[in-house]
Phi, psi and omega in degrees: 000139182292152177289166178301141179302128181283152178293157176299150174245158185237141177222164173282142170229106193239142174286142180297332177301320180297317178294318181300315181294333178269012181059036175061028176216082189264142170248125185215122178272160179298315178300319178296319180298321178295315181298324184268007184056043179249022177227137179232158177263141177234147168283160179295139178226172177299323179299315180295321178296320177296316180299316178299318180296315180294330178271000181051054185285348180076201182273086186294323183301313180296318182296317180294315180297322178295317178297317179296321179295317179297320179295316179299319180297313182294327181292338178274350180276166177304143183281095177247164179300318181297316179295319180296320178296319181292320177297317179298318179296317180295321177296322177297318178294321178298317177302314183294328178288320186272343181276136179253111181288327190274009188220127185212145174253135177242126175271116185277119182268335180218150178303320180295329176295321180298312181299320181289319181297324180293343175280350179110150178205173182232140172228122182054037177083356180264129178274133182241147175228159181292137175251302182193173173239125178282159182302312180289325182292318182298324178298332180256018179060034182247129182240145179269127174241149177229165181296143180302329181297321184263345188306313182301316181291322178295319177297320179298318180290323177296317181292330171053041176075018182293161176287108185289345180271350181282125181290141181235155171282117189308312184295317180293319180296317179297323179295320177295317179298323183291344178300335179294341180264358180284144178300135181204157175240120180291146176254157182290147178287138179290146178269074184086160180234134179248124178255123180249123179275092187246005176207160177243142178243000000 
């Protein structure tokens, strides 16, 4: 049976023009990103699970659900200054739990922006490098970048011990790599496998 559906996660989705105007070193707060439609929600994927694992995020689902429960409880209480401050604090904590700093989508507005972005850029002090382009994302000129700190390990996990000398068709290979970014729910590992010979062919 599949595990419980994980809560949505949030990342920045920024136009390359915005980065260019900031000289490829942008400062962006979560409230500003929301106002400017520069934040998107993602379903959990293998890539997000790897990032959480590398960041030792712990049991995020339980923590997020507990925060949401606390917020719901306080919203049913009388509207006092103290309750409003506590609700605001809890929403801030919820944002920080659900937001992924190490994962970002960039909408490429010009070919020259793509070449420059692939050399690396910074958002809120975090250095980013190109990871891959998803099939749907490339059609919309959107490329996936990850923090420079996690990129080598994420690339290693995506390659999964493949023969690096074997030639690949670039578009098909990129599509396979991009599957790690597709929304998915992990299933529990079976405790052994039993094969029953119940028919003849």
